[in-house]
N, C-alpha and C positions, 0 to 999 in steps of 0.2 A: 504494500500500500504506500501511497505517497502523501506527503503533508500538503494540505490546502495552501495555495499561494498566499503570501502575506498581503498582497495588493487587494485581496477581497475583504480584509478587515475593515469594519466601519470605524469611524472616529469614536473614541470612547467617551461616554458621558452625554447626557441630553443637552440640547442647546435650543434656545428660542430663535436664534438667528438662522437665516436661510441664505446660503451662498451657493449658487449654481456652479458646479464644477465645469470649467471650460476646457475642452480638449480638442485639438485639431484632428480631424479625421485622417486616416492613413491614405485616403484617396481623394481626388478632387471631383469625383462624379457629382453631377447635379441630380437631385431627386426628381421624380415625376412631377409634372405640373398638377396642381390641385384641380384645375379644369379637366385634365385627363382622368383623374381618379373619380371625380363627380360624374363625368360622362359614362365611365365604365359602370359605376354604381347604378345610375338611373336606367341605363340600357340593359344591365344584367338582371335587374329585379323582375322585369316582365316575364322572362322565361322561367323564373323561379316561383311564380305564382300559379298555383293549381286552381284554375277557374271553376272546375267541377266541385272540388272540395272547399273552395272559398277560403283558402289560407295558403301561406307560403310553405314550400317544401322544406325538409330538413337540410338537404344539400343537393348540389348537382355534381356529378362525377364524370370525368372523361371516359368515353367508351369509343375506342377507335378514333375516328376523326370528328365525332360529335360528343355531346354531353347528354346525360340522362338524369332526371330528377329522382330523388329517393326520399320516401317518407313524407310526413307532414309535421309541422312544429308550431304549437301555439306560442311557445317562448320566442321563437324567431320571428313569428308574425308580429308579436308585440314590440320587439326591438326594432324591426323594420318600420313599424308605424311611428315609433319615436323619431327615427331618422327622417321619415317623410313629412313630419309635421310642419316643417318650414319650407317645403317645396310647393311649387305652383299646383293648384288643385287640378288643373287639366292634365298635367303630367302624371299626377297620382292616379287619376281615374283611368288614364291610358294604360298604366302599369296593371291596374286591376280589371281591365277589360270593361270599363264603364261603371264599375261599382264604386260607391263611396266608402272610404276607409272607415269612417265612423260607424257605418252599418255593419261592417265586418267585425269591428271591435265589440259592438253591442251584442252580437251573437256569441262571442267568446265570454262576455260578461254574464250572459244568461246561463252559462255553464259553470260559473265560478264556484258554485257549491260542490261541484264534483271534482274540482282541481285538488291535487294532493301535494303540490310543491309550492313552498313559500315564494321562491324566486319567480315562478311563472305568474303568480298572483300579483306580486309587487310590480313586475314589468307591465302587467295588464292595467293596473291602477295608474301607473305613470303614463302609459300610452293613452288610456281612456280619457284622462284629464286633458291631454293635449288635443284630443279630438272631440271635446265637449260632450263626453258620455257621462252618464250618471254612474258613479263608481261606489255607491253606498254598499252594494252587495259584495263587491270585491273586498272592501275594508272589513266588513263583518267577517268574511271568511279568513282574512289575514289575521285577525285578532285571535282566532282559534288556534293558530300556530304559536302564539306568544313569542314573537320574535325578540322581545326585549328581555326575556328571561330564559328561554329554552335553548338547547344546543342547536345551532344551525350553521351551515357554511357561511363564512364571512362575506362572500360575494352576495348571497341572498339577503343577508342583513343590510348590506350596503344598498342594494337595489330598493329595499323597503324604505330606507332613509331617503334616497333620492326621490322616490314616489311621494313621500310625505312632504317634501319641500315644495313640489309643484302642485299638490292636490290639497285644497283647503278642506276637503271632506275627511282627510286623515284624522284619526282620533286624537283629541286633546294634545297631551304632552308626549305622544309617542315619538315624535321626531327627536325631542330632547333626550329621551331615554335611550334611543338607538344611537344617537351621536355619542352620548356618554359611554355606552357599552363598547363602541368601536374604539374610542379613545383609550379606555381602560385595557382593551385587548392589545393595543399597539405596544410594541417593545421598543422603547426610545433608544436604547443603546444599539440595537440591531437595525432600527429604522424600518421594521416590518410589521405587518399584520399576520396573524395565524391563518391557517387554512379553514379552521372552524372556530367559532366563538362558543366557549363553554364546554369544549370537548375535553375528555380525559386523555391521558397519555396512551400512545400506541407506537409501534415501530416507525410510523410515518408522521407522527404528530408534530415533529420538528420541521417538516417540509412545508414551505409556503410557495405558491406559484405566482406568476406575474399578474394573473387576474386578481389575486389577493392584494396586490399592490394597487392596481388601477381603480377598481370600483369603490373601495372605501375612501381612497384619496379623493376621487371625484365627489362622492356623496358628502364627505365632511367639508370639502371646499364649498359645495353648494349650500349646505346647511349653515356653515359658519358665516357665509356672506349674507344669506337671507335673514338669519336670526342675530347677526352681529355677535356671534359666539366665538370669542377669542381662542378658547381651548381647542375647538374643532379646527379653526384655521391653522393654528400652530401645529397640530397633529398632521394635518394634510400637507403642510409645507415641509415638515421633517420627512415625511414619506416621499414627497417629490424630490427632495434633495438626495435621498438614498437611491431612488430610482435612477436619477441622472448619474450619480457616482458609479453605479454598478453597470451602466450601459457599456456594451462592447466597444472596442476601439473603432470598429468599422460600422458602428451604429446599431448593433444588434440589441434588442431587448430580450435578455436571457429569460429562462423559463423557471427553474427551481432554485430556491434559496433556503438557507438554514435560519429559521425563526429565532433561534437562540443566539446566533452570532452575527447574522447579516451577511454571511459568506454565500457565494454561489455554490450550489451543490451539483447541479447538472445544467449546462447552458442550453442544450438542444431538446426539442426542436425550437426553431425561431419561426414564429407565426406572422404572416403578412398583416393580419388584423391588428397585431400589437404595433407594428411599424407605422401604419398609415392612419390608424383610427383610435385605438384604445389608449396608447401612450399620449398622443396629442390631446385627446379630449380631457384626460385627467390633468395634464400639465396646463392646458388653457384654463381650466377651472381654477386651479391654484393661482395661476397668474392673475386672473380676474380678482381673486380674493386678497392677494398680498401685494399686487403691483410689481411682480417680478417677470423677467423675460426668460422663458425657457426655449426660445426659438432655436438655439444652437443644437440642443439635444434632439428636438423634433426634426430639425433638418438632417441630422446624422441618421436618424431612423429612416427617413425617406430616401436618403442616399443609398442605404443598404438595399432598399427595395428595388432600386434601379440597377444596382450592380453589386451582387452578393459575392464576396470572395469564395464562399463555399461552393458557388456555381461557376467559378472562374470568370466572374464578371457578368454572369447571366442574371435574369430577373424572373420573379414569380408573376410579373405582369405579362399576360398573353394577349396581345392586341388582336391576333387572329381569332382566338376563341371569345374575345370580349370579356375575359374573366381575370381574376387575380388568384392564382393557386394558393392553397391553404398554408403550406409551410415547407421549410427545409428541415429535414430530420436525419438522424443517423441511419445507416444501412445496418439494421440489427433485427433480431427476432423480438417482436412484441414488447416494446418499451423496456428491454433488458437493462440498458444503462441506467435508466431512472430508478429501477428497482434496486439494482446493485448499489448505486450511490446513496440511496436512502438508507439502506441497511448499514453500509460502511460508515456513513457520517453519523448514524445513530450511535454506533459503538464508540466512535471518537470524533468530535467536532473538527479535529485537525486533519482527519484522514479522508482521502478520496481514492477510488480505484484507479490504477494507473493505465496509461496507454490506450484509453478509449478512442481517442482520435485516430490512432493507427488501426485498432481492431475494428472499429465501427465508424468510418469516416462520415461526417455530416454532409452528404452530397445527394440525398434522396429527396425528390420533390413529391409532395402529396397532391395529386391532380384532382383536387376537390375544392369547391367554393360553397359558402353558406350564406343565406340571405342576411343573417345578422351582421356579417362582415360589411356588406354593402350598406346596410342601415346605419351602422356606426360610422362609416365614412361620411355619410350625409350629416349625421349629428355632429361629428367633430369639425366638419368643414362646410358650414352653411355658405351659400353663394357669396355673401359679402366678405366673409373671412377668407375664403378661397381666392377671391379676386385680389384682395390686399396682399396675400402671401405671394401670389404669382407675380404681381407688379414689383414687389420688393426683390424677388429672386431673379427677375429678368435683367 
């Protein structure tokens, strides 16, 4: 086994100051224009909508020279609705084959009592509010999950907090309790949130993923700004600082971290949605709350998407297919590296399994795209922000 590199150590001790770590990228590649990303998102969502089932598919996957849709997803339908909320209504109706998105969400809301996942309900409340739906039924169902006291994935608690910020129908002080819960779960020395809030120890309890970075950072920044809650803003800012410090030299937003120490456990896969949507939307939210500029880190993430060193300068953006492929991953059997590194790092926080880059090189492309990816692109990059970014980059 080998010792984890010292460069992955966080700064010791909490700090209320936020200083974005500036690093020059190892290449001068310019990232894709936001206009291009938005066009891909809007054009790609139409084929991902199942008009017979009246919801978005789970994914589209490459099959020969074409793509095929697989499954259906209420969760991805809600995320896509959040992303489409600021788009032109005629464009949205065209994606849905003439249907109004509010009507689609109302049908999902009618089924809220049968939903068994807190995250799906939270996203539905969030989306429903943006499309002027009555979300009383959704919040009644959310309360049965007791998100402020019971064990839940951190991501789902964060989505519930985000929904409470935008939806005045949310119960009383729920937002305050959720924000407090996320702040208490945050490890200030490591700069990370856990994978689950309220969970007991297991062999993987110390592993936190990039989504556990993004969604609570976004939610706390949203809540802190709306409620003028300093504790939430400080927590979100510390997380954003850690996120930027741990970013790869070539702009990669890495995948698995050690909640105890703040070190990288396993960097791969690198997901396209992290590069062009999830990291930007969290960092923009913190920037709005604290007045900081995270554009250098966002730009590095976009540059990787245009020219990934793992792909010898290739890109997950496929203009011919009109899609952005899901990720770059190791060539390995069934997530083996992640499982091995989780076990090894559990035994000793300083240890990692050696030679994984040689044994399982990160050169495999996952030829799949999901509608939530395209929805989050639109959420992170509304038309005005995208235009401003492209003007500054040109």
